[in-house]
N, C-alpha and C positions, 0 to 999 in steps of 0.2 A: 597553423591549422591543427597540429597535434595538441597544442595547449588548449585550444578551444574544445577539442573532442574530450580531453581529460576533464576539463571543467564541466562540460555537459554531463559526462558520466557521473561525476561527483554529485552534481545537483540532482540528477535522476535518482541516485541512491538515497540521497537525503529525503527527497519527496516520497519515495516508496516506504522508507522507514517511518516517516512521520504519518503517512496514511495508514500503515498497519497498526499504529498506536492510537489512531484518531478516536475509535469507538471506546477505547479503554481509559483514556486520560485526556481531559480538556485543560487547556491553558487558562490561567486566571485572566479575567478581563483587564485590559490595559488601564492604568490610572496615571493621570498627570496632575501634579500639584503646582499651585501658584499661591504662595502664602498660606492662608487658612482654607483655601478652596481646593477641592479635588474634582477633576474632570474625567468622565468616562464616555468616550466616543463610541458610536455604533453606526454600522453601515449594513444595509440589507437590500440586495438587488436581485430581482427575480424576473425571468423571461419564460413564458409558457406559450407553446403552440397547441391549439386544439383543433380536432376535426370531428365532425358529427355527420351521421348519415340517418336520414328519416327521423330527426329529433322530434319527439312528441310535443315539446314546448316551443314549436315554431311560432313566429310572429304572424298575425293575420293582418290583411287578407292574403298576404303573399307567403307562399311556402316554397322553400328551396330544399331539394332532396339532399344535397351535399353542401355543408357549410364548413367554414374554417375561420380561425381567428388567431391573432397574436396579441397576447396580453403582457404588458410590461409594468413592473412596479419597482420603484426605487425609493428607499427610505434612508435618510441621513439624520442622525440625532446625537445629542449630547446630554448627559446628566451632570449636574453640578451639586456637590455636597459640601456642607459646612456644619460640623457638629451634628445636631439632630435634625437639621433642615436639609431638604433636597428638592431640586427642581429639574424638570426634564422637558425637552422639546425635540420632537422628531418631525421633520418635513417629509411629505410623501408626494410622489408624482406617479400617477397611474394612467396608462394609455391603452387604447385598443385600436387595432386595425384588422380588417378582414371582411369576410362575407358570412357572418354568423347572425342568425335571427333569433337565437335563444334569449330567454328572458334575463340572463345574467349580465348582458352587455350594458355597460355604463358609459356615459360621456367621459372625456378626458378630465381628470381632476388634479389639482395641485393645491396643497395646503397642509396644515398641521394634522398629523395622525395622533400625536401625543403633544400635550402642552399643559403640564400640571405642576403644582407645588405641594409639598407635603412636610409634615413633621412626623418623624418616625424613630422607633427605637433601633438599637443595633443588634438585636437578637436574630438568630437564624430564622425564626418565624416572628417577624416584627409586628408590633402594634403600630398603627399609623392613622393620621387624618390627612386626606388628600382631596384637593379641589382642582378641577380643570378637566381637559379632554384626556381620556385614558381607556385602554383596553381592559375589559373585565370578563373573567371566566369563573363561573361557579360550578362546582361538581365536575361533571364530564361535559359541560357545555351544551347539554340538551335543551335547556331553557334559557341560558344566558352564556353565550360564547363569543369568541373573537372572530369566528368565521375567516380564518387565515387563508383558506384556499380560494375564497372569493376574490374578485379582481382588486378590491381595495381593502379588504379586511374590515373589521368593525371596531370603533372606539366610541365612547359615550362622553358627552359633556355632563359631568356628574360631581356631586359631593359624596365622598365615601369615607367610612371610618371602620377600622377593625381593632378589636381588643383581644389580646391573647394572654391567657393566664394558665400556664402549664399546658395541659392537654385540652383545655377549653378555649373555644373561639366564638366570638360574636361579631357580626358585621352588619352594617347598614349602608344603603345606597339610595340616592335620589338623583335621577337623571332626566335630562331633556333629550328624548330620542329623536323627535322630529320638531324642528322649529316652526312656529307659525309664520306664514307669509301672506302677502296681500293677494297674490294670484299664483297659479301653477301653469307653466307652459310645457306641454308634452314635447320632448326633444325630436319626435318624429314629424312635428309640424313646423311651420314657419313661426317666426318670433311674434307675429301679430295674433296668434291663436291662443288666447288666454282661456283656460278651461274653467277655473273657479278658484275662490280663495281656499286656503288650507285651514281656515278657522284657527283653533288654538293649539294645533300641533299634537304631539304625543309625549306624555310624561310617564315615568316609571319610578315607583318606590318599592324597595325590596329589603328583606332582612334575611340573615342566615345565622343559624346557631349550630355549632358542631362540637362533638367530644370524641376524642380518640381513646378507646379503652385498651387497644393493643394494635400492633401493626396490621393485623388482619381484621380489625373491627373498628371502624369509624362510623358514627351515626350523625347525620346532618338533617336539619329541618329548614325548609325555605318557605318564604312567603313573598308573593309578588302582587302588586296592584298596578295596573296599566290603564291609563285614561287616554283614549285616542279620539281626536276630532279633526280629521284630515280629509282631504279630497279623495273620494273613492277612485279606483282605477278606471281609466278610460281606454277605449279601444278604437282603432281605425277600421271602419267597415267599408263595404264595397263602393259606396258613393263618396268616399274620402271625407266623411263627416265624423267629428268626434262625438261619441255618445257614451253613456255609462256602459261599462263592459258587462255583457251577459255571460262572458266566459268565466271571469274570476269573481263569482259570487262570494266565495270565501274571502277574497281580498276586499271586496266591497263592504262586507260586514265587519271585517277587521279594521277598516279605516275609521269607523265611527263606533266605538265600543268602550265599555267599562268592564274590564276583565280582572278577576281575582283568582289567584292560583296558589294552592298550598301543595308542597311536595316533601316527601321523606326519602332519604337516600341512605343506604347501608353499603359500605365499601371497605376494601382492604387490599394491602399489597405487601409482598415480601420478595425475596430473590427469585422465587419460582412461580408464585401464584398471584394473580390479580383479578379482582372481581368488582362489580358494581350493580346494585339493584335499586331501582327508583320507582316510586309511584306518585301520581299527581291527581288532584281533583281541581275542577275549575267551575266557577260560577260568575254571574254578572248579567250584562245585557248588551245587545248590539243592535244597530240600526239596519233593518232589512228593507231597503228601498222605502225610507221615510216611516217605517213602522218599527218601533223598538220591541224586541222580543227577548225573553230570558235565555241565558246561556247555561247549559248543563253538560259538562264533558269530563272525561277522565283519560288517564294514560298510565301505562306501566312498561318498564323496559328492564333489560338485564344483559350482562355480559360476563363471561368467565374466560380468563387467559391462563395458559399453563406453559411455562418456559422449561425447556430441557437443556440446561447449559452443559451438562456432562455428556450429552449424546452428540454423535457426529452431525455436523451441519447446524447444531444448536437450534432445533426447530421450536417455534412457538405456535401453539394451537389456540384458536379463539372461536368461541361460540357466542352468538348474540341474537337478540330478537326483541320485539316490542309490540305493543298494541295501543293505538290511539283512537278514541271513539270518533264516529262520524255520523252525519245525518243526511237526509235527502236534500237535494237542491230545492230551495223554496220551502222546505219544511222546518221542523223544529231545529234550533241551533245546538246541535250536539257535536259539531266538529271541534276537536281539541285544537287549541291555538298554542304552538310551541314558542311563542313570544319572540326571542332573539336567539335562535339556535345556531350551532356550528354547522358548517357545510362540509360535504364530502368526508364525513368522519364515521357516522354510524349507520347510514342507510344506502351504501353503495357508491361506487366510483362515479356514476352518472350524475348524481345529485338530482335524479328524477323522482326520488321518493322523499317527501317531507313527513314529519311525524304528526300527521293529521289524517283522520279517516284511513288508517293504515294498520295492517297486521303483517309483520314480516319476520322472517327467521333466516339466519345465515351462518356461515362459518368461514374461517380463513386459516391458512397455514403460511407461516413465514420461515424461511431458512436463511442462514448466514454462512455461505461457503468460506468467506474470509471476513475479518473484522470490518472491512470497508465495502462489502458487497452484500446486499440483501435481495432476496427473491420472494415473491408472494403470489398466492392464488386464492381466489375467494368465490363463494357461491351465495346467492340470496334468492329467496322466494318472497314475492310481495303480493298482497291481497287487499282489496278494499274492505275496511271494517263494515261499512254499509254499502251494499252493492249498487244503491241508487245515488250515492253521494259523489262528490268531486274527487278526482285524483289531484293531489297537491304535491308540488315538487319541493326539493330541498331549499329553493329560494322563495318558497311560499307563493309561487304562481300556481294557477289552476290549469291543468291540461284540459280538463273537461269532465263531464259526467255521462255515464252510459245512458242511452235512451231507455233501455229496459234493464231490469235487475240483473239478468245474466248470472254468471258464476261468481263474479267478484274478483276473478284472477287478473292481476295486472301483468305478471310475467315472471320469468326466471332470468336472473342476471349472473353471468360468469365473468370474472375479471382476472387479469394477470398483470403483474407489475415488477419493476426492478428499481432499486435504489443504490446509488453509487456515491461514495465519499472518498475520493482518492487522497485528499488532504483536508485537514480540519477547516470547516467553514465553506468548502466548495462541494456542492451536491448536484447530482444529476438524477432525474427520475423519469420514468416512462411507464405508461399504463394503457392497457387496452381492455375495454369492456364490451360485452355483447348481451343485449336484452332481447329475449324471445317474448314477444307480447302475447299475453293471454286474452281471453274473450273480452273481459271488461277493459283491458288496456287498449285493445283495438277500438272498442266502442267509444271510449273517452277521447281517443285520438280523432276519430271521425266527428265527434261532437265539437271539438275545437274548430275544425274546418267549417262545420255547419253554422256555428255561432258567429264565426268570423265573416261569413257571407261571401267567401270568395268562390265557392263552387255551388252555391245554392243548397238545395235540399239533398245533400249527398247521402249515400248509404255507408254502412260500416265497412263495406269492402274496400273503401278508399285507403284504409289503414294498412300499413305494411305488416309483415309477419315478424320483423325484427328491426332493431335499431343498433347502431354501433357508435362507439366513442373512443377516441385516442388522444392522449396528450403526451407531450415531451416538455420537460422543464429543466432549467438550469437556475441555480440559486447560489449566491455568494453572500456570506454573512461574516461580519467582523464585529466583535470577537466571536 
């Protein structure tokens, strides 16, 4: 018994020592060789529990005041290298159980998250040509991101090439975002309810050019062309019949559209300061209930972070905000389309604010009492760019649109979080967020109920004054 106690004490001491150094030094990824081949294995397992109260993005016609869910995601992958050739495959299993009616819920999925082959150079910033399924993030992920917080993450079936010459980079991408299918079956209905064909799917072609003048000055230009011809969103109404959704007018237009976006980003980073400024313009056309209309939209965003490594608790201060144009429901198409954005990164813990018809500003403070413990607190104010337009969430669902113009105020969000990494690769995270709904936020909430038809011609007073969100997460990653 004493030997067991001594061994346990030694192991605990080793774990504590390793955890203290976790944030300062990472181990090199393991490599296994067999002849001319090198193998690099990866494992990533995540379990997250979520609870929501009075969520504005409830499913219609049924609304549950309190919802909860458990989301699990497991990835197992291996990369194989030989000379300048490399291939990688990562299998992913994502599952959901619970009582959650939010729009983020997806059916159980199993399949390749990554499956690509590439020819690459050996430089720290390599040039490469890659083909296959792959995650892609450009800039800060505002227009093209991996959406890692989402239940499944995002990867694209794409051909991608990057050329690097000194401080200059040029990159091109051609991706199939949504594959065409013969018919679409809504998972909320029985298998015999086929809604409509998805036509030719969604394709994305993009290019990026960047030059780094100094650590604190990198300039990048982006261009995106997206052609979508898919089935618009459907909703379940009171008589249990599938009809085109009057709630998600934004999603309906997005489903059949030709959108062209140009963006310019200026950014920089050193040991103490980090910032990013980005502006985008958008043109094209979209189908508005069988009528094609021109699209004209714009957006700009920015963030500044300052780290104080020599100050006690090593605080980091962050200020960020943005504006994305919007238009009236049924009017001209001025809603900015954020294409394939990251989730729960730039617009609050809830993911209730997407970068479309939105003006928001916020701040966050992070402290690190120890190398393996981080605490954070944040605040955000959100406002509709157009008070008669739709409130779009981080998953690009539409909560609704106020019946009258009102003030445009969506609400004030306050969040608190903790991140813990006792040993390298093992992390725990918890966060709580509170959103006090503003006048237009409550009006959009009521509009979702009205359009869903579950309470008839309800008034704005059906909306709550606040909504809450809590999540607890455990993640194991190797290496």
